[in-house]
N, CA, C and O atoms as a printed pandas DataFrame, in Angstrom:
     atom_number atom_name residue_name chain_id  residue_number  x_coord  y_coord  z_coord
0              1         N          MET        A               1   -6.276    3.180   21.652
1              2        CA          MET        A               1   -7.359    2.218   21.960
2              3         C          MET        A               1   -7.569    1.760   23.403
3              4         O          MET        A               1   -6.576    1.499   24.083
4              5         N          SER        A               2   -8.869    1.639   23.942
5              6        CA          SER        A               2   -8.870    1.341   25.149
6              7         C          SER        A               2  -10.226    0.321   25.241
7              8         O          SER        A               2  -11.039    0.572   24.351
8              9         N          VAL        A               3  -10.528   -0.524   25.939
9             10        CA          VAL        A               3  -11.493   -1.626   26.462
10            11         C          VAL        A               3  -11.605   -1.213   27.741
11            12         O          VAL        A               3  -10.708   -1.282   28.581
12            13         N          SER        A               4  -12.793   -0.744   27.917
13            14        CA          SER        A               4  -13.404   -0.315   29.310
14            15         C          SER        A               4  -14.153   -1.577   29.849
15            16         O          SER        A               4  -14.608   -2.475   29.141
16            17         N          THR        A               5  -14.215   -1.502   31.303
17            18        CA          THR        A               5  -14.966   -2.136   32.353
18            19         C          THR        A               5  -16.183   -1.252   32.825
19            20         O          THR        A               5  -16.173   -0.026   32.716
20            21         N          GLU        A               6  -17.380   -2.071   33.433
21            22        CA          GLU        A               6  -18.343   -1.367   33.914
22            23         C          GLU        A               6  -17.853   -1.813   35.489
23            24         O          GLU        A               6  -17.405   -2.940   35.701
24            25         N          SER        A               7  -17.972   -0.942   36.406
25            26        CA          SER        A               7  -17.458   -1.307   37.577
26            27         C          SER        A               7  -18.679   -1.628   38.459
27            28         O          SER        A               7  -18.355   -2.189   39.506
28            29         N          HIS        A               8  -20.081   -1.405   38.297
29            30        CA          HIS        A               8  -20.957   -1.368   38.913
30            31         C          HIS        A               8  -21.350   -2.707   39.276
31            32         O          HIS        A               8  -22.048   -2.779   40.288
32            33         N          ALA        A               9  -21.021   -3.952   38.594
33            34        CA          ALA        A               9  -21.328   -5.149   38.568
34            35         C          ALA        A               9  -20.254   -5.815   39.313
35            36         O          ALA        A               9  -19.128   -5.393   39.580
36            37         N          PRO        A              10  -20.833   -6.979   39.611
37            38        CA          PRO        A              10  -19.487   -8.146   40.511
38            39         C          PRO        A              10  -18.585   -8.227   39.401
39            40         O          PRO        A              10  -17.522   -7.616   39.287
40            41         N          ALA        A              11  -19.173   -9.149   38.478
41            42        CA          ALA        A              11  -18.058   -9.636   37.763
42            43         C          ALA        A              11  -18.379   -8.569   36.391
43            44         O          ALA        A              11  -19.383   -8.693   35.690
44            45         N          ALA        A              12  -17.376   -7.572   36.187
45            46        CA          ALA        A              12  -17.632   -6.262   35.111
46            47         C          ALA        A              12  -17.518   -6.944   33.854
47            48         O          ALA        A              12  -16.603   -7.715   33.564
48            49         N          PRO        A              13  -18.926   -6.484   32.783
49            50        CA          PRO        A              13  -18.533   -6.803   31.489
50            51         C          PRO        A              13  -17.322   -6.130   31.033
51            52         O          PRO        A              13  -16.855   -5.116   31.554
52            53         N          LEU        A              14  -16.862   -6.727   30.073
53            54        CA          LEU        A              14  -15.570   -6.175   28.926
54            55         C          LEU        A              14  -16.381   -5.101   27.834
55            56         O          LEU        A              14  -17.097   -5.718   27.044
56            57         N          VAL        A              15  -16.386   -3.972   27.703
57            58        CA          VAL        A              15  -17.189   -3.577   26.957
58            59         C          VAL        A              15  -16.051   -2.976   25.264
59            60         O          VAL        A              15  -15.176   -2.129   25.086
60            61         N          LEU        A              16  -16.702   -3.927   24.452
61            62        CA          LEU        A              16  -15.830   -3.825   23.031
62            63         C          LEU        A              16  -15.460   -2.552   22.677
63            64         O          LEU        A              16  -16.094   -1.741   23.353
64            65         N          PRO        A              17  -14.635   -1.982   21.835
65            66        CA          PRO        A              17  -14.376   -0.588   21.692
66            67         C          PRO        A              17  -15.667    0.079   20.296
67            68         O          PRO        A              17  -16.170   -0.659   19.450
68            69         N          SER        A              18  -15.852    1.115   20.380
69            70        CA          SER        A              18  -16.513    1.722   19.552
70            71         C          SER        A              18  -16.355    1.265   18.039
71            72         O          SER        A              18  -17.237    1.122   17.193
72            73         N          GLU        A              19  -14.598    1.025   17.907
73            74        CA          GLU        A              19  -14.439    0.565   16.309
74            75         C          GLU        A              19  -13.539   -0.604   16.651
75            76         O          GLU        A              19  -12.845   -0.738   17.658
76            77         N          LEU        A              20  -13.701   -1.537   15.483
77            78        CA          LEU        A              20  -13.003   -2.926   15.900
78            79         C          LEU        A              20  -12.833   -3.149   14.565
79            80         O          LEU        A              20  -13.847   -3.720   14.163
80            81         N          THR        A              21  -12.061   -2.983   13.689
81            82        CA          THR        A              21  -11.628   -3.363   12.755
82            83         C          THR        A              21  -10.194   -3.808   12.601
83            84         O          THR        A              21   -9.369   -3.633   13.498
84            85         N          HIS        A              22   -9.866   -4.477   11.274
85            86        CA          HIS        A              22   -8.394   -4.972   11.146
86            87         C          HIS        A              22   -7.356   -4.174   12.184
87            88         O          HIS        A              22   -6.591   -4.642   13.027
88            89         N          ALA        A              23   -7.662   -2.589   11.743
89            90        CA          ALA        A              23   -6.530   -2.053   12.591
90            91         C          ALA        A              23   -6.259   -2.097   13.997
91            92         O          ALA        A              23   -5.190   -1.950   14.589
92            93         N          GLN        A              24   -7.870   -2.414   14.598
93            94        CA          GLN        A              24   -7.622   -2.666   15.950
94            95         C          GLN        A              24   -7.694   -3.828   16.760
95            96         O          GLN        A              24   -7.924   -3.947   17.963
96            97         N          GLY        A              25   -7.415   -4.799   15.730
97            98        CA          GLY        A              25   -8.328   -6.253   16.212
98            99         C          GLY        A              25   -6.920   -6.710   17.040
99           100         O          GLY        A              25   -7.085   -7.306   18.105
100          101         N          SER        A              26   -5.699   -6.475   16.625
101          102        CA          SER        A              26   -4.600   -7.353   17.605
102          103         C          SER        A              26   -4.646   -6.603   19.131
103          104         O          SER        A              26   -4.726   -7.229   20.188
104          105         N          ASP        A              27   -4.574   -5.025   19.003
105          106        CA          ASP        A              27   -4.316   -4.414   20.056
106          107         C          ASP        A              27   -6.138   -4.838   20.920
107          108         O          ASP        A              27   -6.096   -5.484   21.967
108          109         N          ALA        A              28   -6.934   -4.595   20.599
109          110        CA          ALA        A              28   -8.321   -4.925   21.519
110          111         C          ALA        A              28   -8.132   -6.545   21.964
111          112         O          ALA        A              28   -8.135   -6.924   23.136
112          113         N          GLN        A              29   -7.979   -7.358   20.871
113          114        CA          GLN        A              29   -7.498   -8.951   21.454
114          115         C          GLN        A              29   -6.519   -9.226   22.880
115          116         O          GLN        A              29   -6.621  -10.047   23.792
116          117         N          ARG        A              30   -5.645   -8.251   22.628
117          118        CA          ARG        A              30   -4.474   -8.591   23.653
118          119         C          ARG        A              30   -4.802   -7.851   24.817
119          120         O          ARG        A              30   -4.098   -8.189   25.768
120          121         N          MET        A              31   -5.710   -6.866   25.105
121          122        CA          MET        A              31   -6.229   -5.772   26.289
122          123         C          MET        A              31   -7.329   -6.762   26.495
123          124         O          MET        A              31   -7.441   -6.971   27.703
124          125         N          LEU        A              32   -8.144   -7.421   25.824
125          126        CA          LEU        A              32   -9.398   -8.533   26.592
126          127         C          LEU        A              32   -8.591   -9.451   26.987
127          128         O          LEU        A              32   -8.878   -9.816   28.127
128          129         N          ALA        A              33   -7.692   -9.993   26.538
129          130        CA          ALA        A              33   -6.916  -11.325   26.960
130          131         C          ALA        A              33   -6.586  -11.297   28.680
131          132         O          ALA        A              33   -6.878  -12.026   29.628
132          133         N          GLN        A              34   -5.652   -9.771   28.458
133          134        CA          GLN        A              34   -5.199   -9.396   29.842
134          135         C          GLN        A              34   -6.316   -9.300   30.677
135          136         O          GLN        A              34   -6.284  -10.117   31.598
136          137         N          ALA        A              35   -7.471   -8.434   30.651
137          138        CA          ALA        A              35   -8.735   -8.340   31.728
138          139         C          ALA        A              35   -8.777   -9.756   31.956
139          140         O          ALA        A              35   -8.565  -10.174   33.094
140          141         N          MET        A              36   -9.026  -10.554   31.002
141          142        CA          MET        A              36   -9.732  -11.822   31.343
142          143         C          MET        A              36   -9.043  -12.854   32.138
143          144         O          MET        A              36   -9.532  -13.605   32.982
144          145         N          ARG        A              37   -7.822  -12.765   31.725
145          146        CA          ARG        A              37   -6.802  -13.494   32.604
146          147         C          ARG        A              37   -6.633  -12.964   34.169
147          148         O          ARG        A              37   -5.970  -13.603   34.986
148          149         N          ALA        A              38   -7.312  -11.719   34.491
149          150        CA          ALA        A              38   -7.160  -11.392   35.568
150          151         C          ALA        A              38   -8.460  -11.846   36.313
151          152         O          ALA        A              38   -8.586  -11.815   37.537
152          153         N          GLN        A              39   -9.224  -12.187   35.600
153          154        CA          GLN        A              39  -10.595  -12.703   36.546
154          155         C          GLN        A              39  -10.418  -14.110   36.514
155          156         O          GLN        A              39  -10.267  -14.877   35.564
156          157         N          ARG        A              40  -10.475  -14.337   37.986
157          158        CA          ARG        A              40  -10.155  -15.341   38.449
158          159         C          ARG        A              40  -11.443  -16.502   38.718
159          160         O          ARG        A              40  -11.170  -17.571   39.263
160          161         N          SER        A              41  -12.895  -16.175   38.272
161          162        CA          SER        A              41  -13.800  -17.099   38.361
162          163         C          SER        A              41  -15.077  -16.250   37.797
163          164         O          SER        A              41  -15.030  -15.056   37.502
164          165         N          GLY        A              42  -16.129  -17.023   37.713
165          166        CA          GLY        A              42  -17.488  -16.332   36.827
166          167         C          GLY        A              42  -17.065  -16.645   35.633
167          168         O          GLY        A              42  -16.297  -17.443   35.096
168          169         N          ALA        A              43  -18.093  -15.423   35.250
169          170        CA          ALA        A              43  -18.412  -15.488   33.752
170          171         C          ALA        A              43  -17.723  -14.124   33.054
171          172         O          ALA        A              43  -17.633  -13.002   33.552
172          173         N          VAL        A              44  -17.325  -14.526   31.912
173          174        CA          VAL        A              44  -16.728  -13.228   31.152
174          175         C          VAL        A              44  -18.063  -12.941   30.174
175          176         O          VAL        A              44  -18.712  -13.755   29.518
176          177         N          VAL        A              45  -18.229  -11.569   30.304
177          178        CA          VAL        A              45  -19.256  -11.268   29.610
178          179         C          VAL        A              45  -18.533   -9.830   28.354
179          180         O          VAL        A              45  -17.773   -8.922   28.690
180          181         N          LEU        A              46  -19.007  -10.042   27.175
181          182        CA          LEU        A              46  -18.056   -9.237   26.296
182          183         C          LEU        A              46  -19.663   -8.205   26.149
183          184         O          LEU        A              46  -20.790   -8.684   26.278
184          185         N          ASP        A              47  -19.408   -7.008   25.909
185          186        CA          ASP        A              47  -20.447   -6.084   25.905
186          187         C          ASP        A              47  -20.596   -5.379   24.305
187          188         O          ASP        A              47  -19.580   -4.698   24.166
188          189         N          GLY        A              48  -21.243   -5.299   23.363
189          190        CA          GLY        A              48  -21.128   -4.942   22.224
190          191         C          GLY        A              48  -21.851   -3.926   21.932
191          192         O          GLY        A              48  -21.956   -3.557   20.762
192          193         N          SER        A              49  -22.487   -3.287   22.968
193          194        CA          SER        A              49  -23.035   -1.897   22.863
194          195         C          SER        A              49  -22.743   -0.663   22.241
195          196         O          SER        A              49  -23.458    0.136   21.635
196          197         N          GLN        A              50  -21.590   -0.675   22.508
197          198        CA          GLN        A              50  -20.650    0.529   21.847
198          199         C          GLN        A              50  -20.049    0.232   20.448
199          200         O          GLN        A              50  -19.451    1.052   19.751
200          201         N          LEU        A              51  -20.323   -1.193   20.113
201          202        CA          LEU        A              51  -19.644   -1.108   18.630
202          203         C          LEU        A              51  -20.351   -0.076   17.663
203          204         O          LEU        A              51  -21.551    0.142   17.830
204          205         N          ARG        A              52  -19.837    0.400   16.922
205          206        CA          ARG        A              52  -20.365    1.068   15.656
206          207         C          ARG        A              52  -19.618    0.919   14.499
207          208         O          ARG        A              52  -20.290    0.887   13.468
208          209         N          ARG        A              53  -18.405    0.818   14.375
209          210        CA          ARG        A              53  -17.401    0.562   13.252
210          211         C          ARG        A              53  -16.678   -0.947   13.263
211          212         O          ARG        A              53  -15.777   -1.259   14.041
212          213         N          PHE        A              54  -17.150   -1.660   12.426
213          214        CA          PHE        A              54  -16.482   -3.186   12.666
214          215         C          PHE        A              54  -16.640   -3.842   11.602
215          216         O          PHE        A              54  -17.652   -3.664   10.923
216          217         N          ASP        A              55  -15.620   -4.783   11.219
217          218        CA          ASP        A              55  -15.979   -5.802   10.428
218          219         C          ASP        A              55  -15.716   -6.932   10.612
219          220         O          ASP        A              55  -16.188   -7.007   11.746
220          221         N          SER        A              56  -15.159   -8.359   10.328
221          222        CA          SER        A              56  -15.054   -9.535   10.222
222          223         C          SER        A              56  -14.074   -9.536   11.340
223          224         O          SER        A              56  -14.213  -10.508   12.081
224          225         N          THR        A              57  -13.112   -8.705   11.669
225          226        CA          THR        A              57  -12.171   -8.901   12.671
226          227         C          THR        A              57  -12.863   -8.736   14.336
227          228         O          THR        A              57  -12.291   -8.880   15.417
228          229         N          ALA        A              58  -13.905   -8.480   14.119
229          230        CA          ALA        A              58  -14.821   -8.099   15.745
230          231         C          ALA        A              58  -15.215   -9.826   15.937
231          232         O          ALA        A              58  -15.157  -10.288   17.076
232          233         N          LEU        A              59  -15.620  -10.756   14.744
233          234        CA          LEU        A              59  -15.751  -11.791   14.762
234          235         C          LEU        A              59  -14.331  -12.542   15.639
235          236         O          LEU        A              59  -14.333  -13.025   16.771
236          237         N          ALA        A              60  -13.426  -12.451   14.869
237          238        CA          ALA        A              60  -12.410  -12.825   15.154
238          239         C          ALA        A              60  -11.788  -12.820   16.605
239          240         O          ALA        A              60  -11.197  -13.730   17.187
240          241         N          VAL        A              61  -12.091  -11.521   17.033
241          242        CA          VAL        A              61  -11.688  -10.962   18.422
242          243         C          VAL        A              61  -12.600  -11.852   19.310
243          244         O          VAL        A              61  -12.041  -12.609   20.104
244          245         N          ILE        A              62  -13.977  -11.826   19.244
245          246        CA          ILE        A              62  -14.741  -12.582   20.027
246          247         C          ILE        A              62  -14.526  -13.876   20.107
247          248         O          ILE        A              62  -14.682  -14.313   21.246
248          249         N          LEU        A              63  -14.120  -14.915   19.033
249          250        CA          LEU        A              63  -13.973  -16.229   19.257
250          251         C          LEU        A              63  -12.437  -16.344   20.005
251          252         O          LEU        A              63  -12.171  -17.351   20.661
252          253         N          ALA        A              64  -11.533  -15.330   19.867
253          254        CA          ALA        A              64  -10.283  -15.602   20.256
254          255         C          ALA        A              64  -10.466  -15.517   21.827
255          256         O          ALA        A              64   -9.860  -16.242   22.616
256          257         N          CYS        A              65  -11.608  -14.295   22.269
257          258        CA          CYS        A              65  -11.891  -14.379   23.697
258          259         C          CYS        A              65  -12.328  -15.669   24.476
259          260         O          CYS        A              65  -11.885  -16.147   25.520
260          261         N          ARG        A              66  -13.170  -16.016   23.781
261          262        CA          ARG        A              66  -13.950  -17.520   23.896
262          263         C          ARG        A              66  -13.100  -18.578   24.258
263          264         O          ARG        A              66  -13.325  -19.407   25.139
264          265         N          ARG        A              67  -11.909  -18.493   23.385
265          266        CA          ARG        A              67  -10.868  -19.468   23.623
266          267         C          ARG        A              67   -9.937  -19.488   24.662
267          268         O          ARG        A              67   -9.428  -20.536   25.058
268          269         N          THR        A              68   -9.638  -18.174   25.216
269          270        CA          THR        A              68   -8.874  -17.412   26.222
270          271         C          THR        A              68  -10.072  -17.915   27.385
271          272         O          THR        A              68   -9.737  -18.313   28.501
272          273         N          ALA        A              69  -11.295  -17.845   27.006
273          274        CA          ALA        A              69  -12.056  -17.921   28.385
274          275         C          ALA        A              69  -12.069  -19.511   28.728
275          276         O          ALA        A              69  -12.010  -19.864   29.906
276          277         N          GLN        A              70  -12.158  -20.587   27.538
277          278        CA          GLN        A              70  -12.446  -21.511   27.806
278          279         C          GLN        A              70  -11.126  -22.470   28.621
279          280         O          GLN        A              70  -11.181  -23.447   29.368
280          281         N          GLU        A              71  -10.070  -21.736   28.119
281          282        CA          GLU        A              71   -8.633  -22.066   28.421
282          283         C          GLU        A              71   -8.590  -21.602   30.418
283          284         O          GLU        A              71   -7.839  -22.335   31.063
284          285         N          ALA        A              72   -9.182  -20.729   31.063
285          286        CA          ALA        A              72   -9.093  -20.132   32.081
286          287         C          ALA        A              72  -10.346  -20.800   32.641
287          288         O          ALA        A              72  -10.494  -20.550   33.837
288          289         N          ARG        A              73  -11.314  -21.602   32.095
289          290        CA          ARG        A              73  -12.252  -22.254   32.471
290          291         C          ARG        A              73  -13.334  -21.233   33.033
291          292         O          ARG        A              73  -13.738  -21.354   34.189
292          293         N          LEU        A              74  -13.672  -20.498   32.424
293          294        CA          LEU        A              74  -14.530  -19.301   32.852
294          295         C          LEU        A              74  -15.984  -19.440   31.410
295          296         O          LEU        A              74  -16.080  -19.495   30.184
296          297         N          ASP        A              75  -16.857  -19.439   32.658
297          298        CA          ASP        A              75  -17.971  -19.306   31.361
298          299         C          ASP        A              75  -18.018  -18.050   30.353
299          300         O          ASP        A              75  -17.711  -17.063   31.021
300          301         N          PHE        A              76  -18.238  -17.739   29.223
301          302        CA          PHE        A              76  -18.288  -17.050   28.424
302          303         C          PHE        A              76  -19.628  -16.278   27.616
303          304         O          PHE        A              76  -20.406  -16.839   26.845
304          305         N          ARG        A              77  -19.644  -15.279   27.903
305          306        CA          ARG        A              77  -21.228  -14.744   27.374
306          307         C          ARG        A              77  -20.521  -13.560   26.237
307          308         O          ARG        A              77  -19.443  -12.967   26.176
308          309         N          VAL        A              78  -21.765  -13.596   25.416
309          310        CA          VAL        A              78  -21.485  -12.142   24.603
310          311         C          VAL        A              78  -23.214  -11.339   24.395
311          312         O          VAL        A              78  -24.221  -11.917   23.986
312          313         N          ARG        A              79  -23.107   -9.990   24.795
313          314        CA          ARG        A              79  -24.427   -9.395   24.853
314          315         C          ARG        A              79  -24.362   -8.096   23.968
315          316         O          ARG        A              79  -23.375   -7.538   23.490
316          317         N          ASN        A              80  -25.615   -7.793   23.891
317          318        CA          ASN        A              80  -25.781   -6.570   22.573
318          319         C          ASN        A              80  -25.006   -6.090   21.520
319          320         O          ASN        A              80  -24.661   -4.928   21.307
320          321         N          LEU        A              81  -24.705   -7.361   20.715
321          322        CA          LEU        A              81  -24.099   -7.152   19.514
322          323         C          LEU        A              81  -25.175   -6.485   18.541
323          324         O          LEU        A              81  -26.391   -6.657   18.622
324          325         N          PRO        A              82  -24.450   -5.629   17.530
325          326        CA          PRO        A              82  -25.255   -4.812   16.323
326          327         C          PRO        A              82  -25.601   -6.004   15.460
327          328         O          PRO        A              82  -24.747   -6.781   15.033
328          329         N          PRO        A              83  -26.950   -6.112   15.215
329          330        CA          PRO        A              83  -27.601   -6.800   14.417
330          331         C          PRO        A              83  -26.552   -7.152   13.116
331          332         O          PRO        A              83  -26.207   -8.327   12.981
332          333         N          TYR        A              84  -26.173   -6.378   12.397
333          334        CA          TYR        A              84  -25.159   -6.705   11.537
334          335         C          TYR        A              84  -23.862   -7.642   11.840
335          336         O          TYR        A              84  -23.387   -8.471   11.063
336          337         N          LEU        A              85  -23.459   -7.363   12.977
337          338        CA          LEU        A              85  -22.590   -8.231   13.590
338          339         C          LEU        A              85  -23.018   -9.775   13.761
339          340         O          LEU        A              85  -22.267  -10.708   13.480
340          341         N          LEU        A              86  -24.178   -9.901   14.204
341          342        CA          LEU        A              86  -24.925  -10.939   14.594
342          343         C          LEU        A              86  -25.093  -11.550   12.822
343          344         O          LEU        A              86  -24.290  -12.399   12.434
344          345         N          GLU        A              87  -25.937  -11.144   12.088
345          346        CA          GLU        A              87  -25.715  -11.769   10.275
346          347         C          GLU        A              87  -24.443  -12.140    9.764
347          348         O          GLU        A              87  -24.295  -12.859    8.776
348          349         N          LEU        A              88  -23.330  -11.543   10.583
349          350        CA          LEU        A              88  -22.129  -12.022    9.916
350          351         C          LEU        A              88  -21.575  -13.425   10.486
351          352         O          LEU        A              88  -20.945  -14.368   10.006
352          353         N          ALA        A              89  -22.197  -13.054   11.929
353          354        CA          ALA        A              89  -21.732  -14.832   12.789
354          355         C          ALA        A              89  -22.660  -15.919   12.226
355          356         O          ALA        A              89  -22.296  -17.094   12.216
356          357         N          VAL        A              90  -23.804  -15.551   11.779
357          358        CA          VAL        A              90  -24.790  -16.516   10.833
358          359         C          VAL        A              90  -24.069  -17.072    9.656
359          360         O          VAL        A              90  -23.929  -18.248    9.320
360          361         N          LEU        A              91  -23.700  -16.128    9.179
361          362        CA          LEU        A              91  -23.186  -16.094    7.668
362          363         C          LEU        A              91  -21.914  -17.157    7.660
363          364         O          LEU        A              91  -21.976  -18.141    6.922
364          365         N          TYR        A              92  -20.942  -16.965    8.369
365          366        CA          TYR        A              92  -19.615  -17.451    8.689
366          367         C          TYR        A              92  -19.920  -18.994    9.691
367          368         O          TYR        A              92  -18.970  -19.687   10.053
368          369         N          GLY        A              93  -21.144  -19.295    9.983
369          370        CA          GLY        A              93  -21.471  -20.304   10.828
370          371         C          GLY        A              93  -20.647  -20.446   11.977
371          372         O          GLY        A              93  -20.136  -21.542   12.210
372          373         N          VAL        A              94  -20.414  -19.260   12.888
373          374        CA          VAL        A              94  -19.910  -19.105   13.826
374          375         C          VAL        A              94  -21.002  -18.693   15.118
375          376         O          VAL        A              94  -20.579  -18.525   16.262
376          377         N          ASP        A              95  -21.981  -18.602   14.878
377          378        CA          ASP        A              95  -23.196  -18.080   15.817
378          379         C          ASP        A              95  -23.472  -18.869   16.926
379          380         O          ASP        A              95  -23.873  -18.409   17.995
380          381         N          GLU        A              96  -23.251  -20.144   16.683
381          382        CA          GLU        A              96  -23.450  -20.992   17.839
382          383         C          GLU        A              96  -22.429  -21.082   18.659
383          384         O          GLU        A              96  -22.701  -21.405   19.816
384          385         N          LEU        A              97  -21.194  -20.863   18.356
385          386        CA          LEU        A              97  -19.693  -20.790   19.346
386          387         C          LEU        A              97  -19.972  -19.641   20.388
387          388         O          LEU        A              97  -19.406  -19.730   21.477
388          389         N          VAL        A              98  -20.799  -18.572   20.139
389          390        CA          VAL        A              98  -20.965  -17.691   21.034
390          391         C          VAL        A              98  -22.154  -17.819   21.829
391          392         O          VAL        A              98  -22.913  -18.583   21.233
392          393         N          ASP        A              99  -22.660  -17.416   22.903
393          394        CA          ASP        A              99  -23.511  -17.481   23.781
394          395         C          ASP        A              99  -24.154  -16.186   23.700
395          396         O          ASP        A              99  -23.935  -15.380   24.604
396          397         N          VAL        A             100  -24.984  -15.852   22.655
397          398        CA          VAL        A             100  -25.219  -13.916   22.369
398          399         C          VAL        A             100  -26.399  -13.985   23.320
399          400         O          VAL        A             100  -27.180  -14.937   23.326
400          401         N          GLN        A             101  -26.518  -12.686   24.312
401          402        CA          GLN        A             101  -27.808  -12.091   24.917
402          403         C          GLN        A             101  -27.745  -11.015   24.256
403          404         O          GLN        A             101  -26.845  -10.176   24.274
404          405         N          GLN        A             102  -29.075  -11.027   23.431
405          406        CA          GLN        A             102  -30.011   -9.723   23.256
406          407         C          GLN        A             102  -30.865   -9.330   24.267
407          408         O          GLN        A             102  -31.382  -10.057   25.115
408          409         N          PRO        A             103  -31.031   -7.658   24.071
409          410        CA          PRO        A             103  -32.127   -6.988   24.804
410          411         C          PRO        A             103  -33.363   -7.748   24.005
411          412         O          PRO        A             103  -33.456   -8.134   22.840
412          413         N          ALA        A             104  -34.369   -7.800   25.251
413          414        CA          ALA        A             104  -35.520   -8.191   24.799
414          415         C          ALA        A             104  -36.344   -7.076   23.937
415          416         O          ALA        A             104  -36.349   -5.897   24.290
416          417         N          ALA        A             105  -36.987   -7.503   22.871
417          418        CA          ALA        A             105  -37.615   -6.301   21.964
418          419         C          ALA        A             105  -38.864   -5.841   22.795
419          420         O          ALA        A             105  -39.382   -6.643   23.573
420          421         N          ALA        A             106  -39.314   -4.694   22.666
421          422        CA          ALA        A             106  -40.128   -4.077   23.559
422          423         C          ALA        A             106  -41.469   -3.897   22.510
423          424         O          ALA        A             106  -42.500   -3.358   22.912
């Protein structure tokens, strides 16, 4: 399991893995937390554009990352989540806890 960063941006987004289910949740959360703690300032941006297979664990990981960012006094944003994951967030009532940025519709 790996969590990648895109190096072309000043504060590189943390790209969520393509699969994020219960089996990968702990490892993903640990790696994301390490990457976030290494960031000293600015905004943490989680990018969900690579997510293909996921369950509610993905929301738990995102919320854990939000807590880590708050503890480090970093802004926190999420972008490019799959529509079904956004639906889960609404269903569980946590959609307002994360600042989700979706690409503009064409």
